MDTraj code that builds the backbone (N, CA, C; nanometers):
import mdtraj as md
import numpy as np

residues = "GLU SER GLU ALA SER PRO SER PRO HIS LEU ASP GLU PRO GLY ASP ILE ARG LEU ALA ARG ARG ALA GLY ARG VAL GLY LEU GLU ASN LEU GLY ASN THR CYS PHE MET ASN ALA GLY LEU GLN CYS LEU SER HIS ILE GLU PRO PHE ALA ALA PHE PHE LEU SER GLY ARG TYR LYS GLY GLU ILE ASN ALA THR ASN ARG MET GLY SER LYS GLY GLN LEU ALA GLU THR PHE ALA GLU LEU GLN LYS VAL LEU TRP GLN SER GLU ARG PRO ALA GLN ASN PRO SER GLU ILE LYS ARG ARG LEU ALA THR ILE ALA PRO HIS LEU PHE GLN GLY TYR GLN GLN GLN ASP VAL GLN GLU PHE LEU ALA PHE CYS LEU ASP".split()
xyz = np.array([
    [-7.4664, 0.4390, 7.7703],
    [-7.3340, 0.4744, 7.8165],
    [-7.3395, 0.6138, 7.8771],
    [-7.2753, 0.6299, 7.9888],
    [-7.2797, 0.7581, 8.0581],
    [-7.1789, 0.8558, 7.9982],
    [-7.2149, 0.9809, 8.0083],
    [-7.1242, 1.0843, 7.9606],
    [-7.0289, 1.1217, 8.0735],
    [-6.9005, 1.1042, 8.0540],
    [-6.8017, 1.1361, 8.1566],
    [-6.7469, 1.2753, 8.1303],
    [-6.7005, 1.3368, 8.2365],
    [-6.6418, 1.4697, 8.2225],
    [-6.5092, 1.4739, 8.2963],
    [-6.4166, 1.5577, 8.2530],
    [-6.2896, 1.5657, 8.3238],
    [-6.3104, 1.6235, 8.4629],
    [-6.2264, 1.5824, 8.5550],
    [-6.2384, 1.6282, 8.6928],
    [-6.1695, 1.7610, 8.7136],
    [-6.2387, 1.8571, 8.7707],
    [-6.1723, 1.9821, 8.8045],
    [-6.1022, 1.9742, 8.9391],
    [-6.1196, 1.8632, 9.0121],
    [-6.0686, 1.8565, 9.1479],
    [-5.9547, 1.7581, 9.1690],
    [-5.9440, 1.6563, 9.0891],
    [-5.8384, 1.5583, 9.1077],
    [-5.7083, 1.6095, 9.0473],
    [-5.5978, 1.5488, 9.0889],
    [-5.4643, 1.5944, 9.0484],
    [-5.4424, 1.5987, 8.8977],
    [-5.5053, 1.5102, 8.8265],
    [-5.4772, 1.4942, 8.6837],
    [-5.5965, 1.5312, 8.5970],
    [-5.6428, 1.6551, 8.5999],
    [-5.7568, 1.6876, 8.5150],
    [-5.7217, 1.6627, 8.3687],
    [-5.8143, 1.6076, 8.2946],
    [-5.7879, 1.5769, 8.1544],
    [-5.7425, 1.4337, 8.1345],
    [-5.6705, 1.3755, 8.2307],
    [-5.6248, 1.2375, 8.2190],
    [-5.7223, 1.1407, 8.2841],
    [-5.7983, 1.1869, 8.3823],
    [-5.8903, 1.1016, 8.4558],
    [-6.0324, 1.1443, 8.4232],
    [-6.1077, 1.0517, 8.3672],
    [-6.2465, 1.0793, 8.3323],
    [-6.3358, 1.0281, 8.4445],
    [-6.4303, 1.1096, 8.4859],
    [-6.5189, 1.0731, 8.5951],
    [-6.6624, 1.0601, 8.5465],
    [-6.7360, 0.9706, 8.6100],
    [-6.8779, 0.9530, 8.5802],
    [-6.9572, 1.0649, 8.6470],
    [-7.0815, 1.0799, 8.6066],
    [-7.1669, 1.1832, 8.6673],
    [-7.1858, 1.1620, 8.8166],
    [-7.1927, 1.0382, 8.8606],
    [-7.2111, 1.0134, 9.0035],
    [-7.0772, 0.9895, 9.0743],
    [-6.9712, 1.0375, 9.0180],
    [-6.8360, 1.0191, 9.0724],
    [-6.8305, 1.0518, 9.2212],
    [-6.7788, 0.9559, 9.2985],
    [-6.7621, 0.9754, 9.4411],
    [-6.8891, 0.9587, 9.5221],
    [-6.9997, 0.9305, 9.4566],
    [-7.1271, 0.9143, 9.5267],
    [-7.1796, 0.7720, 9.5126],
    [-7.0897, 0.6763, 9.5197],
    [-7.1249, 0.5354, 9.5115],
    [-7.1094, 0.4766, 9.6507],
    [-7.2134, 0.4115, 9.6991],
    [-7.2092, 0.3511, 9.8316],
    [-7.1399, 0.2164, 9.8299],
    [-7.1041, 0.1701, 9.9477],
    [-7.0471, 0.0366, 9.9638],
    [-7.1449, -0.0464, 10.0458],
    [-7.1804, -0.1632, 9.9953],
    [-7.2740, -0.2505, 10.0645],
    [-7.2096, -0.3086, 10.1894],
    [-7.2892, -0.3261, 10.2939],
    [-7.2408, -0.3866, 10.4168],
    [-7.2420, -0.5379, 10.4009],
    [-7.1305, -0.6017, 10.4328],
    [-7.1174, -0.7473, 10.4186],
    [-7.1145, -0.8133, 10.5559],
    [-7.2040, -0.7780, 10.6415],
    [-7.2025, -0.8291, 10.7784],
    [-7.1426, -0.7228, 10.8679],
    [-7.0280, -0.7495, 10.9201],
    [-6.9619, -0.6542, 11.0090],
    [-6.8492, -0.5828, 10.9335],
    [-6.8855, -0.5084, 10.8304],
    [-6.7842, -0.4386, 10.7507],
    [-6.8036, -0.2879, 10.7497],
    [-6.8853, -0.2362, 10.8421],
    [-6.9067, -0.0903, 10.8467],
    [-6.7747, -0.0165, 10.8634],
    [-6.6853, -0.0682, 10.9499],
    [-6.5558, -0.0044, 10.9731],
    [-6.4724, -0.0016, 10.8459],
    [-6.4750, -0.1113, 10.7698],
    [-6.3996, -0.1188, 10.6450],
    [-6.4582, -0.0222, 10.5427],
    [-6.5910, -0.0214, 10.5298],
    [-6.6555, 0.0669, 10.4330],
    [-6.6283, 0.2131, 10.4648],
    [-6.6358, 0.2496, 10.5933],
    [-6.6082, 0.3885, 10.6329],
    [-6.4642, 0.4257, 10.5997],
    [-6.3711, 0.3361, 10.6291],
    [-6.2303, 0.3632, 10.5995],
    [-6.2038, 0.3734, 10.4506],
    [-6.2638, 0.2835, 10.3722],
    [-6.2454, 0.2873, 10.2267],
    [-6.3032, 0.4153, 10.1677],
    [-6.4190, 0.4579, 10.2168],
    [-6.4778, 0.5821, 10.1662],
    [-6.3902, 0.7014, 10.2036],
    [-6.3360, 0.7015, 10.3254],
    [-6.2463, 0.8121, 10.3654],
    [-6.1239, 0.8179, 10.2743],
    [-6.0586, 0.7045, 10.2537],
    [-5.9406, 0.7012, 10.1668],
    [-5.9763, 0.7413, 10.0239],
    [-6.0918, 0.6979, 9.9780],
    [-6.1334, 0.7248, 9.8407],
    [-6.1671, 0.8707, 9.8163],
    [-6.1911, 0.9456, 9.9216],
    [-6.2262, 1.0869, 9.9057],
    [-6.1124, 1.1813, 9.9412],
    [-5.9934, 1.1278, 9.9548],
    [-5.8723, 1.2098, 9.9598],
    [-5.8309, 1.2214, 9.8135],
    [-5.8643, 1.3327, 9.7525],
    [-5.8544, 1.3430, 9.6067],
    [-5.7170, 1.3113, 9.5490],
    [-5.6064, 1.3590, 9.6064],
    [-5.4765, 1.3207, 9.5485],
    [-5.4509, 1.1695, 9.5587],
    [-5.5003, 1.1075, 9.6659],
    [-5.4848, 0.9630, 9.6848],
    [-5.5666, 0.8878, 9.5799],
    [-5.6916, 0.9288, 9.5605],
    [-5.7758, 0.8658, 9.4585],
    [-5.7148, 0.8838, 9.3200],
    [-5.6652, 1.0029, 9.2896],
    [-5.6046, 1.0300, 9.1590],
    [-5.4802, 0.9443, 9.1364],
    [-5.4039, 0.9193, 9.2418],
    [-5.2847, 0.8355, 9.2343],
    [-5.3216, 0.6962, 9.1839],
    [-5.4341, 0.6428, 9.2323],
    [-5.4775, 0.5100, 9.1902],
    [-5.5512, 0.5132, 9.0575],
    [-5.6343, 0.6132, 9.0353],
    [-5.7084, 0.6218, 8.9092],
    [-5.6164, 0.6426, 8.7894],
    [-5.5071, 0.7146, 8.8097],
    [-5.4147, 0.7429, 8.6997],
    [-5.3216, 0.6260, 8.6694],
    [-5.3132, 0.5293, 8.7623],
    [-5.2213, 0.4166, 8.7447],
    [-5.0813, 0.4431, 8.7965],
    [-5.0577, 0.5621, 8.8519],
    [-4.9234, 0.5945, 8.9020],
    [-4.8792, 0.5015, 9.0146],
    [-4.9737, 0.4432, 9.0866],
    [-4.9414, 0.3533, 9.1973],
    [-4.8597, 0.2321, 9.1504],
    [-4.8764, 0.1915, 9.0246],
    [-4.8086, 0.0713, 8.9734],
    [-4.6574, 0.0820, 8.9835],
    [-4.6039, 0.2022, 8.9694],
    [-4.4600, 0.2220, 8.9796],
    [-4.4084, 0.2188, 9.1218],
    [-4.4976, 0.2157, 9.2186],
    [-4.4588, 0.2169, 9.3602],
    [-4.4793, 0.0829, 9.4293],
    [-4.5278, -0.0164, 9.3588],
    [-4.5528, -0.1471, 9.4200],
    [-4.4209, -0.2168, 9.4498],
    [-4.4081, -0.2644, 9.5728],
    [-4.2903, -0.3400, 9.6144],
    [-4.3268, -0.4879, 9.6114],
    [-4.3020, -0.5527, 9.4999],
    [-4.3400, -0.6928, 9.4819],
    [-4.2492, -0.7892, 9.5556],
    [-4.1371, -0.7416, 9.6090],
    [-4.0434, -0.8320, 9.6758],
    [-4.0547, -0.8300, 9.8272],
    [-4.1366, -0.7434, 9.8826],
    [-4.1538, -0.7373, 10.0281],
    [-4.2242, -0.8636, 10.0751],
    [-4.1572, -0.9423, 10.1582],
    [-4.2142, -1.0686, 10.2062],
    [-4.3382, -1.0458, 10.2917],
    [-4.3485, -0.9303, 10.3552],
    [-4.4614, -0.9038, 10.4438],
    [-4.5759, -0.8318, 10.3722],
    [-4.5546, -0.7951, 10.2479],
    [-4.6573, -0.7224, 10.1725],
    [-4.7490, -0.8154, 10.0962],
    [-4.8341, -0.7563, 10.0157],
    [-4.9318, -0.8345, 9.9384],
    [-4.8905, -0.8486, 9.7925],
    [-4.7682, -0.8091, 9.7598],
    [-4.7168, -0.8174, 9.6223],
    [-4.8003, -0.7328, 9.5258],
    [-4.8608, -0.6282, 9.5784],
    [-4.9388, -0.5384, 9.4950],
    [-5.0854, -0.5752, 9.4828],
    [-5.1269, -0.6879, 9.5393],
    [-5.2656, -0.7312, 9.5267],
    [-5.3625, -0.6322, 9.5912],
    [-5.3273, -0.5829, 9.7085],
    [-5.4150, -0.4873, 9.7761],
    [-5.4240, -0.3576, 9.6967],
    [-5.3112, -0.3109, 9.6450],
    [-5.3111, -0.1878, 9.5649],
    [-5.3946, -0.2051, 9.4384],
    [-5.3810, -0.3185, 9.3723],
    [-5.4596, -0.3442, 9.2508],
    [-5.6092, -0.3476, 9.2814],
    [-5.6448, -0.4109, 9.3923],
    [-5.7858, -0.4199, 9.4298],
    [-5.8402, -0.2829, 9.4675],
    [-5.7603, -0.2029, 9.5383],
    [-5.8030, -0.0680, 9.5752],
    [-5.8193, 0.0178, 9.4495],
    [-5.7304, 0.0015, 9.3527],
    [-5.7415, 0.0764, 9.2270],
    [-5.8701, 0.0400, 9.1538],
    [-5.9047, -0.0881, 9.1532],
    [-6.0305, -0.1303, 9.0894],
    [-6.1499, -0.0689, 9.1614],
    [-6.1439, -0.0632, 9.2939],
    [-6.2516, -0.0011, 9.3699],
    [-6.2632, 0.1475, 9.3352],
    [-6.1511, 0.2149, 9.3175],
    [-6.1548, 0.3569, 9.2810],
    [-6.2241, 0.3772, 9.1473],
    [-6.1991, 0.2876, 9.0535],
    [-6.2653, 0.2976, 8.9228],
    [-6.4164, 0.2879, 8.9377],
    [-6.4616, 0.1975, 9.0247],
    [-6.6054, 0.1823, 9.0459],
    [-6.6618, 0.3063, 9.1142],
    [-6.5924, 0.3557, 9.2172],
    [-6.6438, 0.4695, 9.2935],
    [-6.6432, 0.5994, 9.2138],
    [-6.5489, 0.6151, 9.1229],
    [-6.5329, 0.7426, 9.0530],
    [-6.5698, 0.7377, 8.9046],
    [-6.5696, 0.6188, 8.8443],
    [-6.5879, 0.6129, 8.6992],
    [-6.7056, 0.5264, 8.6544],
    [-6.7898, 0.4834, 8.7468],
    [-6.9071, 0.4061, 8.7067],
    [-7.0337, 0.4764, 8.7534],
    [-7.1439, 0.4335, 8.7004],
    [-7.2738, 0.4909, 8.7369],
    [-7.3499, 0.4022, 8.8354],
    [-7.2826, 0.3057, 8.8946],
    [-7.3490, 0.2192, 8.9926],
    [-7.3849, 0.2998, 9.1168],
    [-7.5023, 0.2746, 9.1750],
    [-7.5378, 0.3449, 9.2988],
    [-7.4679, 0.2861, 9.4213],
    [-7.4316, 0.1565, 9.4134],
    [-7.3637, 0.0903, 9.5259],
    [-7.2729, -0.0190, 9.4710],
    [-7.1703, -0.0496, 9.5476],
    [-7.0729, -0.1507, 9.5077],
    [-7.0607, -0.2531, 9.6196],
    [-7.0513, -0.3783, 9.5826],
    [-7.0249, -0.4846, 9.6785],
    [-6.8728, -0.4934, 9.6944],
    [-6.8195, -0.4647, 9.8137],
    [-6.6736, -0.4640, 9.8332],
    [-6.6166, -0.6004, 9.8714],
    [-6.6801, -0.7085, 9.8271],
    [-6.6366, -0.8417, 9.8697],
    [-6.4947, -0.8755, 9.8244],
    [-6.4530, -0.8283, 9.7082],
    [-6.3177, -0.8618, 9.6597],
    [-6.2107, -0.7972, 9.7469],
    [-6.2287, -0.6717, 9.7818],
    [-6.1275, -0.6072, 9.8666],
    [-6.1318, -0.6667, 10.0077],
    [-6.2498, -0.7040, 10.0547],
    [-6.2594, -0.7692, 10.1861],
    [-6.1868, -0.9035, 10.1822],
    [-6.2062, -0.9791, 10.0745],
    [-6.1388, -1.1091, 10.0616],
    [-5.9874, -1.0927, 10.0627],
    [-5.9373, -0.9949, 9.9881],
    [-5.7921, -0.9709, 9.9854],
    [-5.7413, -0.9283, 10.1222],
    [-5.8138, -0.8377, 10.1862],
    [-5.7734, -0.7917, 10.3189],
    [-5.7766, -0.9051, 10.4207],
    [-5.8786, -0.9899, 10.4139],
    [-5.8898, -1.1012, 10.5077],
    [-5.7758, -1.2007, 10.4899],
    [-5.7246, -1.2130, 10.3691],
    [-5.6104, -1.3016, 10.3439],
    [-5.4825, -1.2423, 10.4027],
    [-5.4652, -1.1116, 10.3863],
    [-5.3446, -1.0428, 10.4319],
    [-5.3487, -1.0135, 10.5816],
    [-5.4651, -0.9740, 10.6312],
    [-5.4806, -0.9339, 10.7721],
    [-5.6077, -0.9966, 10.8299],
    [-5.6056, -1.1269, 10.8551],
    [-5.7267, -1.1943, 10.9026],
    [-5.7800, -1.1384, 11.0352],
    [-5.6928, -1.0801, 11.1148],
    [-5.7366, -1.0255, 11.2440],
    [-5.8411, -0.9151, 11.2278],
    [-5.8455, -0.8514, 11.1120],
    [-5.9428, -0.7443, 11.0896],
    [-6.0862, -0.7967, 11.0799],
    [-6.1024, -0.9252, 11.0474],
    [-6.2364, -0.9778, 11.0211],
    [-6.2715, -1.1002, 11.1042],
    [-6.1931, -1.1325, 11.2045],
    [-6.2235, -1.2501, 11.2860],
    [-6.3467, -1.2254, 11.3708],
    [-6.4391, -1.3196, 11.3677],
    [-6.5621, -1.3078, 11.4449],
    [-6.6487, -1.1949, 11.3924],
    [-6.7468, -1.1612, 11.4660],
    [-6.8354, -1.0523, 11.4275],
    [-6.8313, -0.9411, 11.5310],
    [-6.7156, -0.9235, 11.5936],
    [-6.7000, -0.8175, 11.6919],
    [-6.6811, -0.6845, 11.6200],
    [-6.7126, -0.5774, 11.6906],
    [-6.6897, -0.4442, 11.6353],
    [-6.5402, -0.4244, 11.6125],
    [-6.5047, -0.3651, 11.5023],
    [-6.3657, -0.3368, 11.4708],
    [-6.3453, -0.1866, 11.4667],
    [-6.2208, -0.1473, 11.4718],
    [-6.1850, -0.0068, 11.4794],
    [-6.1394, 0.0432, 11.3422],
    [-6.2046, 0.1478, 11.2923],
    [-6.1672, 0.2030, 11.1620],
    [-6.0241, 0.2559, 11.1652],
    [-5.9780, 0.3043, 11.2812],
    [-5.8410, 0.3549, 11.2921],
    [-5.7415, 0.2419, 11.2678],
    [-5.7665, 0.1244, 11.3230],
    [-5.6780, 0.0091, 11.3016],
    [-5.6794, -0.0298, 11.1538],
    [-5.7975, -0.0284, 11.0943],
    [-5.8103, -0.0607, 10.9525],
    [-5.7306, 0.0360, 10.8657],
    [-5.7464, 0.1651, 10.8929],
    [-5.6743, 0.2670, 10.8144],
    [-5.5237, 0.2554, 10.8344],
    [-5.4808, 0.2310, 10.9580],
    [-5.3376, 0.2161, 10.9850],
    [-5.2807, 0.0984, 10.9062],
    [-5.3540, -0.0131, 10.9018],
    [-5.3086, -0.1283, 10.8264],
    [-5.2999, -0.0953, 10.6767],
    [-5.4034, -0.0344, 10.6232],
    [-5.4071, -0.0048, 10.4796],
    [-5.2965, 0.0912, 10.4362],
    [-5.2676, 0.1870, 10.5207],
    [-5.1680, 0.2880, 10.4844],
    [-5.0249, 0.2444, 10.5128],
    [-5.0095, 0.1367, 10.5875],
    [-4.8745, 0.0909, 10.6241],
    [-4.8031, 0.0339, 10.5050],
])
top = md.Topology()
chain = top.add_chain()
for i, resn in enumerate(residues, 1):
    res = top.add_residue(resn, chain, resSeq=i)
    for name in ("N", "CA", "C"):
        top.add_atom(name, md.element.get_by_symbol(name[0]), res)
traj = md.Trajectory(xyz[None], top)
């Protein structure tokens, strides 16, 4: 079992325990997912954003009644990814679950094997 230490950099020091390799976990490429991996890593390294998900505060902001939303599924999956990136000792993570959720919600992001734009991906995720 790894020894975790409190974060001096995230919003909630003392409440969020981080692994020794916190923030240094890679994302495996699943074909044409470089754009998704780059966007996920960027979002994951905005410390207040990561802390929002690691602390569970995001749960109070989920809009489960929005017909156009994911009913919190994307937020839950992103929170699980944050736990892996910040609280596990894995050197790399397979992001297939978040890709599957995203492909269900926004299939246009993964149609074919054409190059995709990380800006479009980030805009979708943050919307």
